[in-house]
Biopython code that builds the backbone (N, CA, C, O; Angstrom):
import numpy as np
from Bio.PDB.StructureBuilder import StructureBuilder

atoms = [
    (1, "MET", "N", (-16.172, -12.369, 40.096)),
    (1, "MET", "CA", (-16.296, -11.097, 39.428)),
    (1, "MET", "C", (-15.178, -10.848, 38.424)),
    (1, "MET", "O", (-15.340, -10.071, 37.484)),
    (2, "THR", "N", (-14.069, -11.497, 38.623)),
    (2, "THR", "CA", (-12.966, -11.279, 37.686)),
    (2, "THR", "C", (-13.144, -12.156, 36.465)),
    (2, "THR", "O", (-13.656, -13.273, 36.544)),
    (3, "LYS", "N", (-12.712, -11.626, 35.341)),
    (3, "LYS", "CA", (-12.814, -12.372, 34.091)),
    (3, "LYS", "C", (-11.602, -13.280, 33.936)),
    (3, "LYS", "O", (-10.485, -12.944, 34.329)),
    (4, "GLU", "N", (-11.864, -14.436, 33.353)),
    (4, "GLU", "CA", (-10.753, -15.345, 33.097)),
    (4, "GLU", "C", (-9.983, -14.858, 31.883)),
    (4, "GLU", "O", (-10.564, -14.467, 30.870)),
    (5, "ARG", "N", (-8.684, -14.889, 32.004)),
    (5, "ARG", "CA", (-7.854, -14.441, 30.897)),
    (5, "ARG", "C", (-7.282, -15.645, 30.171)),
    (5, "ARG", "O", (-7.032, -16.697, 30.758)),
    (6, "GLY", "N", (-7.082, -15.454, 28.874)),
    (6, "GLY", "CA", (-6.464, -16.514, 28.081)),
    (6, "GLY", "C", (-4.959, -16.510, 28.276)),
    (6, "GLY", "O", (-4.439, -15.880, 29.197)),
    (7, "SER", "N", (-4.286, -17.204, 27.419)),
    (7, "SER", "CA", (-2.833, -17.316, 27.542)),
    (7, "SER", "C", (-2.126, -16.006, 27.195)),
    (7, "SER", "O", (-0.973, -15.808, 27.578)),
    (8, "ARG", "N", (-2.804, -15.109, 26.476)),
    (8, "ARG", "CA", (-2.162, -13.865, 26.057)),
    (8, "ARG", "C", (-2.629, -12.662, 26.855)),
    (8, "ARG", "O", (-2.185, -11.548, 26.574)),
    (9, "GLY", "N", (-3.471, -12.827, 27.797)),
    (9, "GLY", "CA", (-3.902, -11.714, 28.626)),
    (9, "GLY", "C", (-5.154, -11.051, 28.093)),
    (9, "GLY", "O", (-5.947, -11.677, 27.389)),
    (10, "ALA", "N", (-5.330, -9.787, 28.428)),
    (10, "ALA", "CA", (-6.542, -9.056, 28.079)),
    (10, "ALA", "C", (-6.656, -8.794, 26.589)),
    (10, "ALA", "O", (-7.755, -8.542, 26.095)),
    (11, "ALA", "N", (-5.551, -8.847, 25.862)),
    (11, "ALA", "CA", (-5.586, -8.568, 24.429)),
    (11, "ALA", "C", (-6.381, -9.627, 23.684)),
    (11, "ALA", "O", (-6.897, -9.360, 22.599)),
    (12, "GLY", "N", (-6.489, -10.824, 24.248)),
    (12, "GLY", "CA", (-7.279, -11.874, 23.643)),
    (12, "GLY", "C", (-6.525, -12.584, 22.542)),
    (12, "GLY", "O", (-5.391, -12.237, 22.210)),
    (13, "GLY", "N", (-7.173, -13.575, 21.989)),
    (13, "GLY", "CA", (-6.546, -14.321, 20.914)),
    (13, "GLY", "C", (-5.781, -15.514, 21.422)),
    (13, "GLY", "O", (-5.564, -15.672, 22.623)),
    (14, "GLY", "N", (-5.383, -16.336, 20.510)),
    (14, "GLY", "CA", (-4.644, -17.543, 20.854)),
    (14, "GLY", "C", (-3.152, -17.290, 20.858)),
    (14, "GLY", "O", (-2.701, -16.148, 20.940)),
    (15, "PRO", "N", (-2.401, -18.356, 20.768)),
    (15, "PRO", "CA", (-0.939, -18.208, 20.748)),
    (15, "PRO", "C", (-0.477, -17.508, 19.471)),
    (15, "PRO", "O", (-1.183, -17.499, 18.463)),
    (16, "ARG", "N", (0.700, -16.934, 19.531)),
    (16, "ARG", "CA", (1.224, -16.205, 18.376)),
    (16, "ARG", "C", (1.500, -17.159, 17.225)),
    (16, "ARG", "O", (1.896, -18.307, 17.424)),
    (17, "ARG", "N", (1.286, -16.669, 16.052)),
    (17, "ARG", "CA", (1.536, -17.458, 14.854)),
    (17, "ARG", "C", (2.516, -16.728, 13.964)),
    (17, "ARG", "O", (2.779, -15.537, 14.128)),
    (18, "GLY", "N", (3.043, -17.476, 13.023)),
    (18, "GLY", "CA", (3.887, -16.877, 12.002)),
    (18, "GLY", "C", (5.246, -16.493, 12.525)),
    (18, "GLY", "O", (5.662, -16.902, 13.609)),
    (19, "GLY", "N", (5.904, -15.723, 11.755)),
    (19, "GLY", "CA", (7.234, -15.285, 12.114)),
    (19, "GLY", "C", (7.553, -14.024, 11.336)),
    (19, "GLY", "O", (6.668, -13.245, 10.982)),
    (20, "PHE", "N", (8.814, -13.848, 11.085)),
    (20, "PHE", "CA", (9.258, -12.652, 10.385)),
    (20, "PHE", "C", (8.969, -12.794, 8.903)),
    (20, "PHE", "O", (9.362, -13.781, 8.282)),
    (21, "ARG", "N", (8.296, -11.828, 8.343)),
    (21, "ARG", "CA", (8.025, -11.834, 6.909)),
    (21, "ARG", "C", (8.950, -10.822, 6.246)),
    (21, "ARG", "O", (8.979, -9.649, 6.619)),
    (22, "ARG", "N", (9.703, -11.294, 5.261)),
    (22, "ARG", "CA", (10.651, -10.432, 4.574)),
    (22, "ARG", "C", (9.910, -9.351, 3.797)),
    (22, "ARG", "O", (8.932, -9.630, 3.102)),
    (23, "ARG", "N", (10.377, -8.132, 3.920)),
    (23, "ARG", "CA", (9.760, -7.006, 3.242)),
    (23, "ARG", "C", (10.096, -7.044, 1.761)),
    (23, "ARG", "O", (11.237, -7.291, 1.372)),
    (24, "ARG", "N", (9.077, -6.793, 0.937)),
    (24, "ARG", "CA", (9.304, -6.797, -0.505)),
    (24, "ARG", "C", (10.133, -5.598, -0.910)),
    (24, "ARG", "O", (10.056, -4.537, -0.290)),
    (25, "ALA", "N", (10.912, -5.767, -1.935)),
    (25, "ALA", "CA", (11.716, -4.664, -2.450)),
    (25, "ALA", "C", (10.826, -3.742, -3.276)),
    (25, "ALA", "O", (9.883, -4.194, -3.925)),
    (26, "CYS", "N", (11.126, -2.480, -3.246)),
    (26, "CYS", "CA", (10.361, -1.489, -4.000)),
    (26, "CYS", "C", (10.558, -1.740, -5.494)),
    (26, "CYS", "O", (11.690, -1.798, -5.974)),
    (27, "ARG", "N", (9.451, -1.890, -6.227)),
    (27, "ARG", "CA", (9.587, -2.212, -7.653)),
    (27, "ARG", "C", (10.136, -1.046, -8.447)),
    (27, "ARG", "O", (10.756, -1.251, -9.491)),
    (28, "PHE", "N", (9.924, 0.172, -7.978)),
    (28, "PHE", "CA", (10.465, 1.334, -8.683)),
    (28, "PHE", "C", (11.971, 1.432, -8.482)),
    (28, "PHE", "O", (12.697, 1.824, -9.396)),
    (29, "CYS", "N", (12.439, 1.081, -7.299)),
    (29, "CYS", "CA", (13.882, 1.098, -7.041)),
    (29, "CYS", "C", (14.574, -0.058, -7.754)),
    (29, "CYS", "O", (15.685, 0.101, -8.260)),
    (30, "VAL", "N", (13.924, -1.218, -7.796)),
    (30, "VAL", "CA", (14.510, -2.379, -8.464)),
    (30, "VAL", "C", (14.653, -2.119, -9.958)),
    (30, "VAL", "O", (15.672, -2.465, -10.555)),
    (31, "GLU", "N", (13.633, -1.509, -10.565)),
    (31, "GLU", "CA", (13.667, -1.211, -11.997)),
    (31, "GLU", "C", (14.385, 0.100, -12.295)),
    (31, "GLU", "O", (14.497, 0.498, -13.454)),
    (32, "LYS", "N", (14.872, 0.773, -11.250)),
    (32, "LYS", "CA", (15.607, 2.040, -11.361)),
    (32, "LYS", "C", (14.796, 3.112, -12.102)),
    (32, "LYS", "O", (15.288, 3.767, -13.020)),
    (33, "ILE", "N", (13.546, 3.267, -11.674)),
    (33, "ILE", "CA", (12.673, 4.304, -12.219)),
    (33, "ILE", "C", (12.825, 5.531, -11.333)),
    (33, "ILE", "O", (12.440, 5.509, -10.164)),
    (34, "ASP", "N", (13.389, 6.608, -11.891)),
    (34, "ASP", "CA", (13.603, 7.834, -11.121)),
    (34, "ASP", "C", (12.354, 8.706, -11.084)),
    (34, "ASP", "O", (12.055, 9.326, -10.064)),
    (35, "TYR", "N", (11.623, 8.752, -12.200)),
    (35, "TYR", "CA", (10.464, 9.627, -12.303)),
    (35, "TYR", "C", (9.230, 8.773, -12.567)),
    (35, "TYR", "O", (9.182, 8.033, -13.549)),
    (36, "ILE", "N", (8.245, 8.873, -11.703)),
    (36, "ILE", "CA", (6.988, 8.159, -11.894)),
    (36, "ILE", "C", (6.066, 9.089, -12.663)),
    (36, "ILE", "O", (5.599, 10.097, -12.133)),
    (37, "ASP", "N", (5.810, 8.744, -13.910)),
    (37, "ASP", "CA", (5.069, 9.618, -14.815)),
    (37, "ASP", "C", (3.568, 9.521, -14.543)),
    (37, "ASP", "O", (3.017, 8.421, -14.478)),
    (38, "TYR", "N", (2.918, 10.648, -14.388)),
    (38, "TYR", "CA", (1.481, 10.660, -14.119)),
    (38, "TYR", "C", (0.680, 10.261, -15.349)),
    (38, "TYR", "O", (-0.498, 9.925, -15.228)),
    (39, "LYS", "N", (1.292, 10.288, -16.536)),
    (39, "LYS", "CA", (0.595, 9.909, -17.766)),
    (39, "LYS", "C", (0.639, 8.407, -18.019)),
    (39, "LYS", "O", (-0.079, 7.902, -18.882)),
    (40, "ASP", "N", (1.469, 7.695, -17.276)),
    (40, "ASP", "CA", (1.585, 6.247, -17.428)),
    (40, "ASP", "C", (0.533, 5.568, -16.552)),
    (40, "ASP", "O", (0.821, 5.124, -15.440)),
    (41, "VAL", "N", (-0.677, 5.498, -17.070)),
    (41, "VAL", "CA", (-1.826, 5.010, -16.310)),
    (41, "VAL", "C", (-1.655, 3.541, -15.939)),
    (41, "VAL", "O", (-2.097, 3.122, -14.869)),
    (42, "ARG", "N", (-1.028, 2.763, -16.793)),
    (42, "ARG", "CA", (-0.853, 1.332, -16.542)),
    (42, "ARG", "C", (-0.061, 1.087, -15.258)),
    (42, "ARG", "O", (-0.402, 0.202, -14.473)),
    (43, "VAL", "N", (0.992, 1.869, -15.047)),
    (43, "VAL", "CA", (1.810, 1.729, -13.838)),
    (43, "VAL", "C", (1.048, 2.230, -12.614)),
    (43, "VAL", "O", (1.124, 1.624, -11.545)),
    (44, "LEU", "N", (0.321, 3.319, -12.762)),
    (44, "LEU", "CA", (-0.403, 3.893, -11.628)),
    (44, "LEU", "C", (-1.538, 2.989, -11.153)),
    (44, "LEU", "O", (-1.802, 2.890, -9.955)),
    (45, "MET", "N", (-2.205, 2.331, -12.100)),
    (45, "MET", "CA", (-3.344, 1.495, -11.733)),
    (45, "MET", "C", (-2.929, 0.241, -10.963)),
    (45, "MET", "O", (-3.773, -0.395, -10.333)),
    (46, "LEU", "N", (-1.652, -0.123, -11.002)),
    (46, "LEU", "CA", (-1.181, -1.263, -10.219)),
    (46, "LEU", "C", (-1.213, -0.965, -8.723)),
    (46, "LEU", "O", (-1.259, -1.884, -7.906)),
    (47, "SER", "N", (-1.188, 0.318, -8.364)),
    (47, "SER", "CA", (-1.181, 0.714, -6.956)),
    (47, "SER", "C", (-2.547, 1.172, -6.464)),
    (47, "SER", "O", (-2.679, 1.671, -5.346)),
    (48, "ILE", "N", (-3.563, 1.000, -7.306)),
    (48, "ILE", "CA", (-4.919, 1.396, -6.920)),
    (48, "ILE", "C", (-5.828, 0.181, -7.057)),
    (48, "ILE", "O", (-6.070, -0.267, -8.177)),
    (49, "PRO", "N", (-6.340, -0.367, -5.956)),
    (49, "PRO", "CA", (-7.260, -1.502, -6.063)),
    (49, "PRO", "C", (-8.617, -1.058, -6.610)),
    (49, "PRO", "O", (-8.807, 0.118, -6.921)),
    (50, "GLU", "N", (-9.557, -1.993, -6.726)),
    (50, "GLU", "CA", (-10.838, -1.683, -7.362)),
    (50, "GLU", "C", (-11.655, -0.642, -6.602)),
    (50, "GLU", "O", (-12.539, -0.015, -7.187)),
    (51, "ARG", "N", (-11.380, -0.444, -5.314)),
    (51, "ARG", "CA", (-12.103, 0.578, -4.549)),
    (51, "ARG", "C", (-11.662, 1.989, -4.913)),
    (51, "ARG", "O", (-12.406, 2.943, -4.685)),
    (52, "GLY", "N", (-10.465, 2.139, -5.477)),
    (52, "GLY", "CA", (-9.998, 3.441, -5.916)),
    (52, "GLY", "C", (-9.081, 4.151, -4.945)),
    (52, "GLY", "O", (-8.637, 5.264, -5.228)),
    (53, "LYS", "N", (-8.782, 3.541, -3.804)),
    (53, "LYS", "CA", (-7.889, 4.170, -2.831)),
    (53, "LYS", "C", (-6.442, 3.807, -3.142)),
    (53, "LYS", "O", (-6.169, 2.749, -3.708)),
    (54, "ILE", "N", (-5.531, 4.679, -2.775)),
    (54, "ILE", "CA", (-4.112, 4.422, -2.979)),
    (54, "ILE", "C", (-3.654, 3.419, -1.920)),
    (54, "ILE", "O", (-3.934, 3.589, -0.733)),
    (55, "GLN", "N", (-2.950, 2.376, -2.356)),
    (55, "GLN", "CA", (-2.477, 1.365, -1.416)),
    (55, "GLN", "C", (-1.381, 1.924, -0.531)),
    (55, "GLN", "O", (-0.515, 2.654, -1.014)),
    (56, "PRO", "N", (-1.396, 1.597, 0.760)),
    (56, "PRO", "CA", (-0.328, 2.058, 1.652)),
    (56, "PRO", "C", (0.972, 1.301, 1.398)),
    (56, "PRO", "O", (0.989, 0.268, 0.728)),
    (57, "ARG", "N", (2.048, 1.833, 1.944)),
    (57, "ARG", "CA", (3.383, 1.256, 1.764)),
    (57, "ARG", "C", (3.482, -0.173, 2.252)),
    (57, "ARG", "O", (4.119, -1.011, 1.613)),
    (58, "ARG", "N", (2.859, -0.452, 3.374)),
    (58, "ARG", "CA", (3.011, -1.784, 3.960)),
    (58, "ARG", "C", (2.359, -2.859, 3.101)),
    (58, "ARG", "O", (2.723, -4.030, 3.204)),
    (59, "ILE", "N", (1.413, -2.489, 2.264)),
    (59, "ILE", "CA", (0.767, -3.451, 1.373)),
    (59, "ILE", "C", (1.441, -3.467, 0.003)),
    (59, "ILE", "O", (1.696, -4.536, -0.551)),
    (60, "SER", "N", (1.728, -2.293, -0.540)),
    (60, "SER", "CA", (2.311, -2.231, -1.884)),
    (60, "SER", "C", (3.784, -2.597, -1.904)),
    (60, "SER", "O", (4.283, -3.080, -2.921)),
    (61, "GLY", "N", (4.494, -2.377, -0.798)),
    (61, "GLY", "CA", (5.902, -2.732, -0.737)),
    (61, "GLY", "C", (6.839, -1.668, -1.276)),
    (61, "GLY", "O", (8.033, -1.927, -1.429)),
    (62, "THR", "N", (6.336, -0.482, -1.568)),
    (62, "THR", "CA", (7.197, 0.581, -2.073)),
    (62, "THR", "C", (7.919, 1.273, -0.921)),
    (62, "THR", "O", (7.455, 1.254, 0.219)),
    (63, "CYS", "N", (9.059, 1.882, -1.236)),
    (63, "CYS", "CA", (9.804, 2.615, -0.211)),
    (63, "CYS", "C", (9.131, 3.974, 0.007)),
    (63, "CYS", "O", (8.247, 4.358, -0.760)),
    (64, "ALA", "N", (9.535, 4.685, 1.027)),
    (64, "ALA", "CA", (8.887, 5.950, 1.389)),
    (64, "ALA", "C", (9.047, 6.994, 0.289)),
    (64, "ALA", "O", (8.103, 7.715, -0.034)),
    (65, "LYS", "N", (10.233, 7.071, -0.278)),
    (65, "LYS", "CA", (10.510, 8.063, -1.321)),
    (65, "LYS", "C", (9.643, 7.813, -2.555)),
    (65, "LYS", "O", (9.051, 8.742, -3.104)),
    (66, "CYS", "N", (9.572, 6.560, -2.984)),
    (66, "CYS", "CA", (8.781, 6.226, -4.167)),
    (66, "CYS", "C", (7.286, 6.319, -3.884)),
    (66, "CYS", "O", (6.508, 6.644, -4.780)),
    (67, "GLN", "N", (6.875, 6.039, -2.651)),
    (67, "GLN", "CA", (5.458, 6.158, -2.295)),
    (67, "GLN", "C", (5.002, 7.607, -2.386)),
    (67, "GLN", "O", (3.889, 7.876, -2.839)),
    (68, "ARG", "N", (5.843, 8.541, -1.965)),
    (68, "ARG", "CA", (5.496, 9.963, -2.089)),
    (68, "ARG", "C", (5.373, 10.356, -3.554)),
    (68, "ARG", "O", (4.434, 11.057, -3.932)),
    (69, "LYS", "N", (6.314, 9.911, -4.382)),
    (69, "LYS", "CA", (6.255, 10.212, -5.819)),
    (69, "LYS", "C", (5.020, 9.587, -6.457)),
    (69, "LYS", "O", (4.355, 10.210, -7.285)),
    (70, "LEU", "N", (4.721, 8.354, -6.068)),
    (70, "LEU", "CA", (3.572, 7.643, -6.614)),
    (70, "LEU", "C", (2.269, 8.337, -6.236)),
    (70, "LEU", "O", (1.378, 8.482, -7.073)),
    (71, "THR", "N", (2.152, 8.763, -4.994)),
    (71, "THR", "CA", (0.951, 9.458, -4.535)),
    (71, "THR", "C", (0.747, 10.760, -5.293)),
    (71, "THR", "O", (-0.373, 11.085, -5.686)),
    (72, "THR", "N", (1.825, 11.501, -5.497)),
    (72, "THR", "CA", (1.738, 12.752, -6.254)),
    (72, "THR", "C", (1.304, 12.489, -7.684)),
    (72, "THR", "O", (0.466, 13.214, -8.221)),
    (73, "ALA", "N", (1.864, 11.454, -8.310)),
    (73, "ALA", "CA", (1.522, 11.127, -9.694)),
    (73, "ALA", "C", (0.067, 10.688, -9.812)),
    (73, "ALA", "O", (-0.614, 11.062, -10.767)),
    (74, "ILE", "N", (-0.415, 9.905, -8.859)),
    (74, "ILE", "CA", (-1.810, 9.456, -8.890)),
    (74, "ILE", "C", (-2.754, 10.638, -8.728)),
    (74, "ILE", "O", (-3.771, 10.720, -9.415)),
    (75, "LYS", "N", (-2.425, 11.552, -7.825)),
    (75, "LYS", "CA", (-3.281, 12.723, -7.614)),
    (75, "LYS", "C", (-3.303, 13.628, -8.836)),
    (75, "LYS", "O", (-4.346, 14.192, -9.164)),
    (76, "ARG", "N", (-2.171, 13.775, -9.515)),
    (76, "ARG", "CA", (-2.133, 14.562, -10.753)),
    (76, "ARG", "C", (-2.974, 13.909, -11.841)),
    (76, "ARG", "O", (-3.722, 14.584, -12.548)),
    (77, "ALA", "N", (-2.848, 12.596, -11.971)),
    (77, "ALA", "CA", (-3.609, 11.876, -12.989)),
    (77, "ALA", "C", (-5.109, 11.952, -12.709)),
    (77, "ALA", "O", (-5.907, 12.041, -13.642)),
    (78, "ARG", "N", (-5.494, 11.918, -11.453)),
    (78, "ARG", "CA", (-6.905, 12.057, -11.107)),
    (78, "ARG", "C", (-7.416, 13.449, -11.446)),
    (78, "ARG", "O", (-8.531, 13.605, -11.943)),
    (79, "GLN", "N", (-6.603, 14.452, -11.179)),
    (79, "GLN", "CA", (-6.991, 15.833, -11.455)),
    (79, "GLN", "C", (-7.229, 16.051, -12.950)),
    (79, "GLN", "O", (-8.117, 16.809, -13.339)),
    (80, "LEU", "N", (-6.433, 15.385, -13.780)),
    (80, "LEU", "CA", (-6.555, 15.514, -15.233)),
    (80, "LEU", "C", (-7.503, 14.480, -15.835)),
    (80, "LEU", "O", (-7.591, 14.362, -17.057)),
    (81, "ALA", "N", (-8.205, 13.739, -15.000)),
    (81, "ALA", "CA", (-9.199, 12.740, -15.405)),
    (81, "ALA", "C", (-8.589, 11.606, -16.218)),
    (81, "ALA", "O", (-9.260, 11.035, -17.078)),
    (82, "LEU", "N", (-7.328, 11.272, -15.959)),
    (82, "LEU", "CA", (-6.716, 10.122, -16.614)),
    (82, "LEU", "C", (-7.103, 8.825, -15.907)),
    (82, "LEU", "O", (-7.224, 7.775, -16.540)),
    (83, "ILE", "N", (-7.297, 8.906, -14.590)),
    (83, "ILE", "CA", (-7.781, 7.769, -13.814)),
    (83, "ILE", "C", (-8.931, 8.259, -12.935)),
    (83, "ILE", "O", (-8.963, 9.430, -12.558)),
    (84, "PRO", "N", (-9.877, 7.375, -12.603)),
    (84, "PRO", "CA", (-11.029, 7.812, -11.811)),
    (84, "PRO", "C", (-10.686, 7.973, -10.328)),
    (84, "PRO", "O", (-9.762, 7.345, -9.811)),
    (85, "TYR", "N", (-11.454, 8.827, -9.667)),
    (85, "TYR", "CA", (-11.310, 8.966, -8.217)),
    (85, "TYR", "C", (-11.831, 7.716, -7.518)),
    (85, "TYR", "O", (-11.181, 7.185, -6.617)),
    (86, "ILE", "N", (-12.999, 7.249, -7.932)),
    (86, "ILE", "CA", (-13.580, 6.021, -7.396)),
    (86, "ILE", "C", (-14.123, 5.214, -8.562)),
    (86, "ILE", "O", (-14.371, 5.753, -9.641)),
    (87, "THR", "N", (-14.303, 3.928, -8.340)),
    (87, "THR", "CA", (-14.893, 3.075, -9.367)),
    (87, "THR", "C", (-16.193, 2.499, -8.841)),
    (87, "THR", "O", (-16.358, 2.307, -7.636)),
    (88, "ASP", "N", (-17.097, 2.230, -9.737)),
    (88, "ASP", "CA", (-18.406, 1.695, -9.332)),
    (88, "ASP", "C", (-18.416, 0.199, -9.331)),
    (88, "ASP", "O", (-19.438, -0.410, -9.015)),
]
sb = StructureBuilder()
sb.init_structure("model")
sb.init_model(0)
sb.init_chain("A")
sb.init_seg("    ")
for serial, (resi, resn, name, xyz) in enumerate(atoms, 1):
    if name == "N":
        sb.init_residue(resn, " ", resi, " ")
    sb.init_atom(name, np.array(xyz, "f"), 0.0, 1.0, " ", f" {name:<3s}", serial, name[0])
structure = sb.get_structure()
């Protein structure tokens, strides 16, 4: 009646892979950009994939402070129709 467990227990999966992955540096901090301009569509579109959602910090590599500024700038640009909410 009991289920057989693998080497990792009930969580499933095989042995652990990989190791520590170094976190990318925030590109806004590296380039010393203090203000993320909502009118600079080219910079904003780098953080929006083709689905139109804002990329999270863990994928984009931005720091928390710059991610908040970036999110605000993207939302302002969307409100003014500079960038689309979604893409087809």
